[in-house]
LODRENTOR-179917 format. One line per 2 residues: their letters; for each residue x, z, y of N, C-alpha, C. Coordinates in steps of 0.001 Angstrom, whole numbers, plus 500000, padded with zeros to 6 digits. Each point is the difference from the previous one (the first is absolute). Layout:
a> X/Z/Y/X/Z/Y/X/Z/Y  ...
// end
This chain:
xx> 934906/165915/637877/500576/500581/499081/499442/500327/498657  500514/499793/498683/498898/500142/499160/500629/501679/499711
xx> 498247/499713/498978/499867/501733/500105/501217/500231/498334  500746/500967/499655/500729/500606/499229/499182/500785/498951
xx> 500200/499197/499135/498959/500995/498751/500602/501218/499247  499697/501045/499546/500687/500783/499309/498763/501385/499987
xx> 500646/500646/498984/499047/501197/499282/500094/501215/500770  499148/500233/499966/500493/501959/500678/501336/500261/499831
xx> 500086/500268/498227/501328/500384/500192/501328/499663/500576  499832/498813/500316/500874/499142/500783/500231/499975/501178
xx> 498766/500678/500749/499484/499868/501504/501129/501929/500148  499625/500404/499004/500519/501408/500323/501179/500179/500196
xx> 500887/498946/498692/501327/500178/499951/500583/499367/501235  499577/498894/500350/500154/499625/501391/499819/501017/501207
xx> 499379/500821/499929/499808/501068/500819/500644/500963/499846  500381/500853/499245/501043/500393/499546/501567/499718/499984
xx> 500310/498723/499890/501522/499531/500409/499616/499870/501682  499219/499630/500208/499887/499877/501889/500556/501128/500768
xx> 499376/501149/498702/499979/501776/500954/501427/500132/499957  500684/499841/498678/501359/499702/499813/500902/499971/500586
xx> 499727/498656/500947/501049/498911/499923/499861/501143/501668  498669/500100/501009/500064/500782/500832/500532/500753/500334
xx> 499288/501494/499139/500661/501125/500337/501220/500526/499090  500715/499209/498706/501612/500683/500029/500627/498326/500134
xx> 499779/499361/499769/501162/498468/500024/500058/499721/501303  499325/500207/501028/500420/499284/501322/500391/501207/500868
xx> 499534/501063/499773/501040/501920/500389/501198/499558/499822  500259/499858/498362/501249/499802/499164/501083/499212/500926
xx> 499114/498723/499907/501432/498769/500896/500108/500657/501359  499189/500115/500719/500303/500486/501406/501225/500776/500272
xx> 499552/501396/499169/501165/500652/499620/501036/499386/500065  500349/498860/498567/501411/499534/499869/500480/499349/501077
xx> 499073/499601/500804/500137/498986/501114/500878/500509/500913  499679/501861/500194/500261/500526/500908/501368/500612/499989
xx> 500354/500368/498240/500785/499870/499475/501896/499740/500212  499089/498406/499917/501097/499186/500242/500378/499385/500618
xx> 499094/500073/501058/500187/500020/501666/501066/501121/500575  499937/500477/499658/500667/501980/500280/501668/499441/499415
xx> 499916/498975/498970/501213/499965/499663/500942/498714/500873  499608/499955/501239/500320/499087/500926/500000/498515/499945
xx> 500731/499468/499962/500377/498400/499933/499201/499462/499329  498329/499143/500386/499396/499503/499227/500527/498662/499292
xx> 500800/499519/500514/500306/498606/499810/500865/499764/498637  500115/501022/499550/501197/500139/498639/499749/501332/499139
xx> 498405/500169/499693/499784/501188/500296/498928/499966/498667  499841/499689/498599/499415/499891/498511/498716/500210/499893
xx> 500405/501179/500517/498492/500951/499944/499412/499896/500369  499920/499960/502107/498982/499417/500653/499334/498915/499448
xx> 500989/498714/499486/499592/498619/499385/498600/499921/499083  500219/501042/498722/499716/500391/498970/498684/500478/500624
xx> 500076/500916/500816/498489/500788/500210/498959/499487/500800  500589/498759/500886/499208/498902/500933/499742/499491/499072
xx> 500668/499561/499121/499259/499177/498881/498948/500822/499160  500374/500735/499697/498519/500580/499375/499037/499710/500849
xx> 500206/500748/500743/499269/500201/501443/498816/498684/500266  500825/499080/499441/499259/498630/499847/498864/499521/499630
xx> 500660/500867/498607/499437/499393/498839/498436/501368/500044  500412/500777/500014/498667/501095/500372/498809/499459/500654
xx> 500495/499490/501823/499074/499913/500366/499128/498625/499626  500802/499535/499269/499452/498190/499908/499112/500102/498373
xx> 500286/501558/499649/498837/500013/498325/499029/500819/500909  500412/500983/501321/498357/500544/500198/499571/498500/500500
xx> 500182/499432/500915/499114/498972/500521/499422/499172/498923  500596/499569/498847/499535/499497/499139/498780/500956/499121
xx> 500501/501231/499460/498718/500861/499796/499074/500055/500496  500386/500159/501913/498752/500512/500604/498767/498286/499956
xx> 500812/499346/499966/499135/498728/499821/499133/499759/499011  500767/499912/498612/499595/500203/498776/498473/501091/500081
xx> 500070/500730/500810/498810/501333/500064/498969/499477/500665  500446/499377/501248/499604/499539/501186/498791/498843/498931
xx> 500703/499119/499259/498930/499336/499458/500051/499638/499058  499545/501745/499270/499520/500191/498518/498632/499788/499525
xx> 500163/499360/499030/498194/499945/499618/499811/500757/498555  499709/501264/500246/500565/500721/498324/498874/499716/499186
xx> 500387/499680/499139/499099/500191/498757/499669/500855/499071  499425/500456/499547/499805/501073/498410/499980/499412/499141
xx> 500906/499810/499234/499220/499251/498374/498867/500664/499442  499744/501329/500122/499019/500536/499555/498909/499984/500123
xx> 499812/499484/501302/498480/499307/500827/499816/499080/499319  500997/499268/499323/499178/498183/499867/499909/500267/498516
xx> 499210/498469/499753/499473/499954/498575/499698/498218/500011  500244/499601/498915/499615/498884/499851/501005/498877/498963
xx> 499797/499037/499691/500985/499310/498880/500557/499189/500714  500614/499586/501262/500582/499161/500438/501216/501059/500588
xx> 501078/499360/499643/501458/500362/500531/499931/500098/501737  500308/501412/500230/500623/499743/501948/500652/500795/499832
xx> 500456/500541/501375/500798/501240/500401/499495/501336/499318  500963/500544/499658/499738/501231/499300/499523/500022/498519
xx> 499469/498702/499359/500223/499524/498314/500985/500496/499381  499601/500593/498948/501031/500375/499147/499543/498647/498410
xx> 501150/499574/500374/499567/498535/499140/501214/500215/498500  499031/499609/498799/500748/499867/498888/500487/498325/499627
xx> 501191/500128/499823/500208/498192/499584/500840/499895/498664  499520/499304/499576/501076/499703/498633/500868/498134/500648
xx> 500735/499958/499636/500891/498838/500216/499863/499001/498757  500239/499020/499598/500042/498882/499440/500685/500880/498917
xx> 501068/500094/499702/500818/500368/498667/499701/501410/499875  498496/500122/500709/499825/501581/499015/499855/501172/500770
xx> 500908/499943/500591/500410/501428/500445/499020/500738/501438  499346/501203/499782/498733/500173/500982/500808/501551/501149
xx> 499679/499670/501068/500488/500307/501327/499132/500501/500527  500061/501269/501050/498987/500719/500884/500323/499747/501350
xx> 499610/499354/500816/500367/500292/500941/498555/500633/501245  500665/500763/501248/498982/500301/500833/500288/499634/500993
xx> 499027/499226/501348/500012/499026/501182/500036/501313/500847  501232/500114/500801/500279/500868/501381/500391/499054/501155
xx> 500564/500839/501057/500379/499584/501045/501559/499604/499702  500686/499474/501060/500962/499952/499719/501184/500927/500406
xx> 499653/501078/500444/500629/501269/499834/499725/500856/499025  498908/499706/499112/500265/500675/499135/500507/499685/498486
xx> 500452/498511/499860/500021/499197/499159/501598/500545/499337  499551/500189/498306/501029/500107/499195/499891/500103/498749
xx> 500662/498483/499415/499996/499332/498969/499761/500811/498704  501055/501054/500329/500840/500724/498647/498475/501101/499676
xx> 499106/500417/500804/498756/500634/500134/498967/499469/499651  500459/498389/499775/498437/499103/499957/499536/499764/501264
xx> 500434/500325/501073/498921/499535/501557/500678/499024/500197  499751/498949/500799/500255/498586/500123/499008/499887/501509
xx> 500713/499783/501047/499642/499163/501472/499030/499098/500032  498986/500038/500677/499066/499134/500355/500555/498751/500116
xx> 500523/500138/500254/501200/498341/501101/501174/499658/498742  499948/501085/498541/500897/499150/498878/498803/498743/499192
xx> 500974/499356/500039/499520/498457/499377/499017/500929/499546  500207/500083/498554/498873/500341/499240/499129/500625/500220
xx> 499828/501071/500982/498877/500465/500477/498940/498932/500989  501322/499272/500787/498734/498769/500111/499765/499278/499470
xx> 500271/499949/498989/499746/498600/498708/498641/500601/499143  499860/501348/499804/498825/500739/499736/498908/500742/500951
xx> 500151/500036/501218/498857/499876/500693/498805/499248/500151  498941/500472/499784/498746/499396/499589/499744/499367/498840
xx> 501020/500645/499218/499682/499569/498186/499439/501177/499395  499546/499654/498843/499167/500721/499231/500454/500525/498689
xx> 499507/500852/499090/500456/499850/498523/499619/499027/499376  501051/499556/499315/499810/498758/499237/500331/499012/500658
xx> 500914/500079/501271/500520/498304/500494/500967/500043/499584  501264/498956/500388/501137/500041/499875/500663/499680/501221
xx> 500837/500284/500048/501077/499882/501461/501276/499793/499564  500864/498596/500940/500658/499351/499868/501188/500673/500989
xx> 501259/500588/499564/500719/500187/501222/500654/498887/499737  500803/499655/501119/501444/499015/500257/501682/501500/499743
xx> 499998/499653/499399/501735/500906/499870/500979/499126/499990  501107/500789/500106/501797/498933/500033/499904/499068/498555
xx> 499474/501396/498982/500200/499445/498678/498899/499153/499732  498998/499180/500733/499196/499102/499503/498424/500971/500693
xx> 498765/499124/499332/498927/500588/500224/499590/500640/498781  499550/501889/500692/499722/500560/499028/498164/500398/499624
xx> 499334/500453/499349/498667/499856/499892/499529/501222/499630  499108/500827/500947/499392/501156/499151/498359/499822/499836
xx> 499867/500611/499232/498445/500312/499787/499373/501414/500465  499462/499176/500858/499137/502267/500223/499107/500411/499207
xx> 500762/501241/499295/499259/500809/498567/498627/500981/501291  500545/500646/500439/498918/500758/500957/500574/500282/501460
xx> 499623/500337/500485/499218/500868/501650/499601/500610/500337  500559/500807/500392/499319/501758/500172/500563/500751/501067
xx> 499165/500606/500783/500413/501191/501220/500381/501261/499634  500960/500378/500216/500232/501695/499700/500723/500485/501091
xx> 500313/501311/499854/500491/500657/501096/500920/499874/500194  501211/499764/501142/500994/499746/500056/500774/501472/500156
x> 501180/500023/498953/500921/501283/500301/500859/499756/500658
// end
């Protein structure tokens, strides 16, 4: 399997979620299943069915997080430098219509476009990887091809 790139903050968030799921969510759903079982006939017990479904979601998410943490390639943007766009870089772009935007390239679980964080697997991030300030990137969208000029590449602390 491939390594899963993430920042130290992204790794900590996953560890926190894992702990919450194991210490809070999992025991709560086990109690809910026990209570539902106490009500008798399980074949028509909606509470039991809902609790079992929730348990399945929790167990699936636990496996997903454990796998990501096992495959984690933790990259601290503060320790990076250079002029090329790589994971962890903060990139200032200008679109063909003159609009400026700034995006930080982060791991999939850390992405939040509203906060200017895009996933390393996002089409725009993939188009920018390896490029430098002054380069142009093209991105095919539903509305056609968009052109962006890279105005700057920096490596800032992730908040």
